[in-house]
C-alpha positions as CSV (number, residue, x, y, z in Angstrom):
1,M,-106.9,61.9,219.4
2,K,-106.8,61.3,215.6
3,L,-103.7,61.1,213.5
4,T,-105.2,63.8,211.3
5,D,-105.4,66.1,214.3
6,L,-101.7,65.5,215.0
7,W,-100.8,66.3,211.4
8,R,-102.8,69.6,211.5
9,S,-100.7,70.6,214.6
10,S,-98.1,73.2,213.6
11,S,-95.6,71.7,216.1
12,S,-95.9,68.3,214.5
13,R,-95.5,69.6,211.0
14,L,-92.5,71.7,212.0
15,L,-90.9,68.8,213.7
16,L,-91.5,66.5,210.8
17,V,-90.2,69.1,208.3
18,Y,-87.1,69.9,210.4
19,G,-86.6,66.1,210.9
20,G,-86.8,65.5,207.2
21,L,-84.4,68.3,206.4
22,F,-82.0,67.1,209.1
23,A,-82.2,63.6,207.7
24,L,-81.4,64.9,204.2
25,W,-78.5,66.9,205.4
26,C,-77.2,63.9,207.4
27,A,-77.5,61.7,204.3
28,A,-75.7,64.3,202.3
29,L,-73.0,64.5,205.0
30,V,-72.6,60.7,205.0
31,G,-72.4,60.8,201.2
32,V,-69.6,63.4,201.3
33,I,-67.7,61.4,203.9
34,Q,-68.0,58.3,201.9
35,W,-66.9,60.0,198.7
36,N,-63.9,61.6,200.3
37,T,-62.9,58.3,202.1
38,T,-63.3,56.3,198.9
39,R,-61.3,58.8,196.9
40,Y,-58.5,58.9,199.6
41,L,-58.2,55.1,199.8
42,S,-58.3,54.8,196.0
43,N,-55.5,57.4,195.7
44,V,-53.5,55.3,198.2
45,V,-54.1,52.2,196.0
46,D,-53.1,54.2,192.9
47,I,-49.9,55.4,194.5
48,K,-48.9,51.8,195.5
49,L,-49.6,50.6,192.0
50,D,-47.5,53.4,190.6
51,N,-44.7,52.7,193.0
52,I,-44.7,49.0,192.3
53,T,-44.8,49.4,188.5
54,G,-42.1,52.1,188.7
55,Y,-39.9,49.7,190.6
56,F,-40.5,46.9,188.1
57,R,-39.6,49.1,185.2
58,T,-36.3,50.1,186.8
59,I,-34.9,46.7,187.5
60,D,-33.2,44.5,185.0
61,R,-35.4,42.3,182.8
62,S,-33.7,39.1,184.0
63,R,-34.6,39.9,187.6
64,L,-38.2,40.8,186.9
65,P,-39.6,37.3,187.4
66,E,-37.9,37.0,190.8
67,A,-39.1,40.5,191.9
68,M,-42.7,39.6,190.9
69,A,-42.4,36.3,192.8
70,V,-41.3,38.2,195.9
71,T,-44.1,40.6,195.6
72,Q,-46.6,37.8,195.3
73,S,-45.1,36.1,198.4
74,L,-45.6,39.3,200.4
75,D,-49.3,39.5,199.3
76,L,-50.7,37.6,202.2
77,R,-54.3,38.8,201.6
78,D,-54.2,37.9,197.9
79,V,-55.2,41.4,196.7
80,I,-52.5,41.8,194.0
81,S,-52.8,40.4,190.5
82,Y,-50.0,40.8,188.0
83,G,-49.0,39.5,184.6
84,L,-46.2,40.0,182.1
85,F,-47.4,39.6,178.5
86,D,-45.5,39.5,175.2
87,G,-46.4,41.6,172.2
88,A,-49.0,39.0,171.1
89,G,-50.7,39.1,174.5
90,R,-49.5,35.7,175.7
91,L,-48.8,35.4,179.5
92,L,-45.1,35.0,180.3
93,E,-45.2,35.5,184.2
94,G,-47.8,36.1,186.8
95,N,-51.2,35.0,188.0
96,L,-53.3,37.0,185.4
97,A,-54.7,34.7,182.7
98,R,-55.1,37.5,180.2
99,I,-55.0,41.2,179.7
100,P,-58.3,42.7,181.1
101,P,-60.3,43.7,178.0
102,D,-61.7,46.9,179.7
103,L,-58.2,48.1,180.7
104,P,-56.9,51.0,178.5
105,L,-53.2,50.5,177.8
106,D,-52.3,54.1,178.6
107,E,-50.1,53.6,181.6
108,K,-52.7,55.1,183.9
109,V,-54.6,53.5,186.8
110,H,-58.2,52.6,186.0
111,L,-61.1,50.9,187.8
112,L,-62.1,47.4,186.7
113,R,-65.6,47.0,187.9
114,D,-65.9,43.3,186.9
115,G,-62.6,42.2,188.4
116,V,-59.8,40.3,186.6
117,Q,-59.4,36.8,185.1
118,R,-56.7,34.8,186.9
119,V,-55.0,31.6,186.0
120,Q,-56.9,29.8,188.8
121,G,-60.3,31.4,187.7
122,H,-62.2,34.6,187.7
123,H,-61.4,37.0,190.5
124,P,-64.7,39.0,190.9
125,R,-63.6,41.7,193.2
126,R,-63.4,45.2,191.8
127,A,-59.8,46.2,191.2
128,R,-57.7,49.1,190.1
129,A,-55.2,48.2,187.4
130,I,-52.5,49.7,185.3
131,A,-50.8,48.5,182.2
132,V,-47.2,49.7,181.3
133,H,-45.0,49.0,178.4
134,L,-41.4,47.8,179.2
135,T,-38.4,48.7,177.2
136,S,-38.2,45.1,176.1
137,G,-41.5,45.5,174.2
138,E,-43.4,43.4,176.8
139,L,-46.6,44.6,178.6
140,L,-46.7,44.6,182.4
141,V,-50.2,44.6,184.0
142,L,-50.6,45.1,187.7
143,A,-54.0,45.1,189.5
144,R,-55.0,45.5,193.2
145,D,-58.5,44.8,194.3
146,T,-60.5,47.5,196.2
147,S,-61.8,45.2,199.0
148,V,-60.6,47.7,201.7
149,V,-62.2,50.6,199.9
150,D,-65.4,48.7,199.4
151,A,-65.5,47.5,203.0
152,V,-65.1,51.0,204.3
153,G,-67.9,52.2,202.0
154,A,-70.2,49.4,203.2
155,I,-69.5,50.3,206.8
156,I,-70.5,53.9,206.1
157,Q,-73.6,52.8,204.3
158,R,-74.7,50.5,207.1
159,A,-74.1,53.4,209.6
160,A,-76.3,55.6,207.4
161,L,-79.0,53.0,207.2
162,W,-79.0,52.6,211.0
163,G,-78.6,56.3,211.7
164,L,-81.4,57.7,209.5
165,P,-84.2,55.7,211.4
166,L,-82.7,56.8,214.7
167,I,-83.1,60.4,213.5
168,V,-86.6,60.0,212.0
169,L,-88.2,57.9,214.7
170,P,-87.4,60.3,217.6
171,G,-88.8,63.1,215.4
172,L,-92.1,61.2,214.9
173,V,-92.3,60.4,218.7
174,G,-91.4,64.0,219.5
175,A,-94.1,65.3,217.2
176,L,-96.6,63.0,218.8
177,L,-95.7,64.0,222.3
178,L,-95.3,67.8,221.7
179,S,-98.5,68.1,219.8
180,R,-100.7,66.4,222.4
181,Q,-100.5,69.3,224.9
182,P,-101.2,72.1,222.4
183,L,-104.1,70.1,221.0
184,R,-105.5,69.5,224.5
185,R,-105.2,73.3,225.2
186,V,-107.0,74.0,221.9
187,R,-109.8,71.7,223.1
188,H,-110.0,73.7,226.3
189,I,-110.1,77.0,224.4
190,E,-112.9,75.5,222.2
191,T,-114.9,74.6,225.3
192,A,-114.4,78.2,226.7
193,V,-115.5,79.7,223.4
194,Q,-118.9,77.9,223.4
195,P,-120.5,80.2,226.1
196,I,-119.0,83.3,224.3
197,M,-120.7,82.2,221.1
198,R,-123.9,82.0,223.0
199,G,-123.5,85.6,224.1
200,D,-121.8,85.3,227.5
201,L,-119.1,87.9,226.9
202,R,-117.9,87.6,230.6
203,Q,-116.1,84.4,229.7
204,R,-112.4,84.5,228.9
205,L,-110.0,82.0,227.2
206,P,-107.8,80.0,229.5
207,V,-104.2,81.2,229.8
208,S,-101.4,79.1,231.2
209,P,-98.4,80.4,233.2
210,R,-96.0,79.4,230.4
211,R,-96.9,82.5,228.3
212,D,-96.2,80.7,225.0
213,E,-97.7,81.5,221.6
214,L,-101.1,80.1,222.4
215,D,-101.2,82.1,225.6
216,L,-100.2,85.3,223.7
217,L,-103.0,84.6,221.2
218,A,-105.5,83.9,224.1
219,G,-104.4,87.1,225.8
220,I,-105.1,89.1,222.6
221,V,-108.5,87.5,222.2
222,N,-109.3,88.2,225.9
223,T,-108.4,91.8,225.5
224,M,-110.6,92.0,222.4
225,L,-113.5,90.3,224.4
226,A,-113.0,92.8,227.2
227,E,-113.3,95.7,224.7
228,I,-116.3,94.1,223.1
229,E,-117.9,93.6,226.5
230,R,-117.2,97.2,227.3
231,L,-118.7,98.4,224.0
232,M,-121.7,96.2,224.4
233,G,-122.2,97.5,228.0
234,E,-122.0,101.0,226.7
235,V,-124.5,100.3,224.0
236,K,-126.9,98.7,226.6
237,G,-126.3,101.7,228.9
238,V,-126.9,104.1,226.1
239,C,-130.1,102.4,225.2
240,D,-131.3,102.4,228.8
241,N,-130.2,106.0,229.3
242,I,-131.9,107.1,226.1
243,A,-135.1,105.3,227.2
244,H,-134.9,106.9,230.6
245,D,-133.7,110.4,229.7
246,L,-135.9,110.9,226.7
247,R,-139.1,109.6,228.3
248,T,-139.7,112.7,230.3
249,P,-139.1,115.3,227.5
250,L,-141.0,113.2,225.0
251,T,-143.9,112.9,227.5
252,R,-143.8,116.7,228.1
253,L,-143.6,117.3,224.3
254,R,-146.6,115.1,223.7
255,A,-148.6,116.8,226.5
256,Q,-147.8,120.2,225.0
257,L,-148.8,119.1,221.5
258,H,-152.0,117.5,223.0
259,A,-152.8,120.8,224.7
260,L,-152.3,122.7,221.4
261,Q,-154.6,120.2,219.6
262,H,-157.5,120.1,222.1
263,E,-157.3,123.4,223.8
264,T,-157.4,127.0,222.6
265,P,-155.3,129.0,225.1
266,P,-154.8,132.7,224.8
267,A,-152.4,133.9,222.1
268,D,-149.6,134.7,224.7
269,A,-150.0,131.3,226.4
270,R,-150.2,129.6,223.0
271,H,-147.0,131.3,221.8
272,A,-145.2,130.4,225.1
273,L,-146.4,126.7,224.7
274,I,-145.0,126.6,221.2
275,E,-141.7,128.0,222.3
276,R,-141.4,125.4,225.0
277,T,-142.3,122.7,222.5
278,I,-139.6,123.9,220.1
279,A,-137.0,124.1,222.9
280,D,-137.8,120.5,224.0
281,A,-137.5,119.3,220.4
282,D,-134.1,121.2,220.0
283,A,-132.9,119.6,223.2
284,L,-133.8,116.1,221.9
285,L,-132.0,116.9,218.6
286,D,-128.9,118.2,220.5
287,R,-128.7,114.9,222.3
288,F,-128.9,112.8,219.1
289,R,-126.3,115.1,217.5
290,A,-124.0,114.5,220.4
291,L,-124.5,110.7,220.1
292,L,-123.7,110.9,216.4
293,R,-120.7,112.9,217.3
294,I,-119.4,110.3,219.6
295,S,-120.0,107.5,217.0
296,E,-118.1,109.6,214.5
297,L,-115.2,110.0,216.9
298,E,-115.0,106.3,217.5
299,D,-114.4,105.7,213.8
300,M,-110.6,105.1,213.8
301,H,-110.4,106.1,210.1
302,R,-110.1,109.7,211.3
303,R,-106.5,108.9,212.2
304,A,-105.6,109.3,208.5
305,G,-106.0,113.0,208.9
306,F,-103.7,113.4,211.9
307,D,-101.2,116.3,211.9
308,Q,-98.9,118.0,214.3
309,V,-100.8,119.8,217.0
310,D,-99.4,123.0,218.6
311,L,-100.6,122.6,222.2
312,I,-99.6,126.1,223.3
313,A,-101.6,127.7,220.5
314,T,-104.6,125.4,221.2
315,L,-104.5,126.2,225.0
316,K,-104.3,130.0,224.3
317,H,-107.3,129.7,221.9
318,V,-109.3,127.9,224.6
319,G,-108.3,130.6,227.1
320,E,-109.4,133.3,224.8
321,I,-112.9,131.8,224.5
322,Y,-113.5,130.7,228.1
323,A,-111.8,133.5,230.1
324,P,-114.6,135.9,229.5
325,L,-117.2,133.2,230.4
326,A,-115.3,132.6,233.7
327,E,-115.2,136.3,234.4
328,D,-119.0,136.7,233.8
329,R,-119.5,134.0,236.5
330,Q,-117.0,135.7,238.8
331,I,-114.5,132.8,238.5
332,S,-110.7,133.3,238.4
333,F,-109.3,131.7,235.3
334,S,-105.6,131.1,234.8
335,L,-103.5,129.4,232.1
336,E,-100.1,128.0,233.1
337,T,-97.9,126.7,230.3
338,P,-94.1,126.4,230.0
339,A,-92.2,128.4,227.4
340,A,-92.0,125.5,225.0
341,V,-94.2,122.4,224.7
342,P,-93.5,119.7,222.0
343,G,-96.3,119.2,219.6
344,V,-98.3,115.9,219.5
345,R,-99.7,113.9,216.7
346,G,-103.4,114.3,216.3
347,D,-106.4,116.1,215.0
348,P,-106.1,119.8,216.0
349,H,-109.9,120.4,216.0
350,L,-110.6,117.4,218.1
351,V,-107.8,118.2,220.6
352,F,-109.3,121.7,220.9
353,E,-112.8,120.2,221.4
354,A,-111.6,117.9,224.2
355,L,-109.8,120.8,226.0
356,S,-112.9,123.0,225.5
357,N,-115.2,120.5,227.1
358,L,-112.9,120.0,230.1
359,V,-112.6,123.7,230.7
360,D,-116.4,124.2,230.1
361,N,-117.2,121.5,232.7
362,A,-114.8,123.1,235.2
363,I,-116.3,126.5,234.9
364,K,-119.9,125.1,235.0
365,F,-119.3,123.3,238.3
366,T,-117.1,125.9,240.0
367,P,-119.1,128.3,242.3
368,P,-118.7,132.1,242.1
369,Q,-115.4,133.4,243.6
370,G,-113.9,130.0,242.7
371,K,-110.8,129.2,240.6
372,V,-110.2,127.3,237.4
373,R,-106.6,126.5,236.4
374,V,-105.3,125.0,233.2
375,R,-101.8,123.8,233.9
376,T,-99.4,122.2,231.4
377,T,-96.3,120.2,232.5
378,L,-93.7,118.2,230.7
379,E,-93.1,114.7,231.8
380,A,-90.7,112.1,230.5
381,Q,-93.4,110.5,228.3
382,G,-94.8,113.8,226.9
383,P,-97.0,116.8,227.8
384,R,-99.6,116.6,230.6
385,I,-102.5,119.1,230.8
386,D,-104.4,119.4,234.1
387,V,-107.7,121.2,234.4
388,I,-108.2,122.0,238.1
389,D,-111.1,123.6,239.8
390,N,-112.3,124.1,243.4
391,G,-115.8,123.0,242.8
392,P,-117.6,120.0,244.4
393,G,-115.4,117.6,242.6
394,I,-116.2,114.1,241.3
395,R,-116.8,111.3,243.8
396,A,-114.4,108.4,243.6
397,C,-117.4,106.0,242.9
398,D,-118.4,108.1,239.9
399,R,-115.0,108.7,238.2
400,G,-115.2,105.6,236.1
401,A,-118.8,106.2,235.0
402,V,-118.8,109.9,234.2
403,V,-117.2,109.2,230.8
404,Q,-120.2,107.0,229.8
405,R,-123.0,108.4,227.7
406,F,-125.8,110.2,229.6
407,Y,-124.2,109.5,233.0
408,R,-124.7,112.4,235.4
409,G,-123.2,112.2,238.9
410,A,-124.8,113.4,242.0
411,T,-123.1,116.8,241.8
412,A,-124.3,117.2,238.1
413,Q,-128.0,116.6,238.7
414,A,-128.7,120.3,239.4
415,E,-126.8,121.6,236.3
416,A,-128.3,121.7,232.8
417,G,-126.7,119.3,230.4
418,Q,-127.0,116.1,228.5
419,G,-124.3,114.0,230.3
420,L,-122.3,113.6,227.0
421,G,-119.5,116.1,227.4
422,L,-117.0,113.8,229.1
423,A,-118.1,110.9,226.8
424,I,-117.1,113.0,223.8
425,V,-113.7,113.8,225.6
426,A,-113.2,110.0,226.3
427,A,-113.9,109.2,222.6
428,I,-111.4,111.8,221.4
429,V,-108.8,110.4,223.9
430,R,-109.3,106.9,222.7
431,L,-109.0,108.0,219.1
432,H,-105.6,109.6,219.9
433,S,-104.5,106.7,222.1
434,F,-104.0,109.3,224.9
435,R,-105.0,108.8,228.6
436,L,-107.6,110.6,230.7
437,E,-107.2,110.7,234.5
438,I,-109.9,111.9,236.8
439,G,-108.9,112.7,240.4
440,E,-109.1,115.2,243.2
441,C,-106.8,118.1,243.9
442,A,-105.3,118.8,247.3
443,G,-107.6,121.6,248.3
444,G,-110.8,119.9,247.1
445,G,-112.4,120.1,243.7
446,A,-111.8,118.1,240.5
447,K,-108.6,117.5,238.7
448,V,-109.0,116.1,235.2
449,S,-105.7,115.4,233.4
450,L,-105.1,114.8,229.7
451,L,-101.9,112.7,229.2
452,C,-100.8,113.5,225.6
453,W,-98.8,110.3,224.9
454,A,-99.7,106.8,223.8
455,A,-101.4,104.7,226.5
456,V,-99.4,101.6,227.6
457,D,-101.4,98.7,229.1
């Protein structure tokens, strides 16, 4: 596994980015802690200097050398420097050799970064110092080095220098370890994709039981592959069915045209032959029109024209058209709808076409003295429309295939038709994201249900 592959891994980059941000925030936090600690300790030093100088200013001038000597004797760590200077800057008492040149004489505490000059030599430690004027006209300079403050700052800096690598290194190791498994799974997915690229749409991407982001993506792709496989199967089935179903009428059409070309039948026979030829050509054109209709319905751009559909009005319209047809065939037709049915989002003309095809199929396959019922019920998810007849029904083995183009079950072979009615209904159902259920009613016959709510996988 290459390092470039690890860097391309999103988990590695996220871990590194988060690790870098965390390290920056830790550095900022350490900086704030150090700044506050330094400020606090410096304030403590300043208060001590103020207290000592305040004390020296309150005592009598004759006792000042003694008080300064006592202060020096108590300075066991040698952190205090002091000096009493006359108006000309000459040292009168103390261990300071001269007045620090960078110390303002404003009776305020200041930081001396270069330290102070003592009688015994230069004292290089940084110090905080104050210079005050006494009533006698002399100048008192008091300095205290910041060794404690600097030591605490150094401890914090060392902790930061040790802590940052301990933060960054686990992030790098974690990025390496966490990216190995996703990259390995990507390699497996790449291997599984190779047969798909060669045309084997039966293959699917591997999905682990963890159900993480890669699994969700693989599941989406698998769903897409299943739909592509179904569509490709339908295309192949349509091509096969077209070749099979059109061979007979085209052969008959050719024979009729050949007879017109080479024979001279009587006028009546010639007229009848021409009529049959035109009828066969119309039947072929009807089949192609139905195929184009299904392709048009499968164009999802038609959803842009969806509107609210009044199901009661649509069902009544269907009843007005097909009730006379059922009566002519001596079939009892009934329409059962509740008083109020909520509207659904869709194309009113396509919903009418789907219901018309279902009712037309039911009447076509119901024998005389039979019954066709269109029943609407309200379920928790939405309206349900059942078209029920007591005809021969649809065999369980055919129920998944009758919605395919040109498929005609065993019970439909004796009836005229093209085998495209339920395929058109299925295309309308898919366009609206509805569901179509094909089953059997209790007393025999077919029960085709249109579930007017969004399908949930």
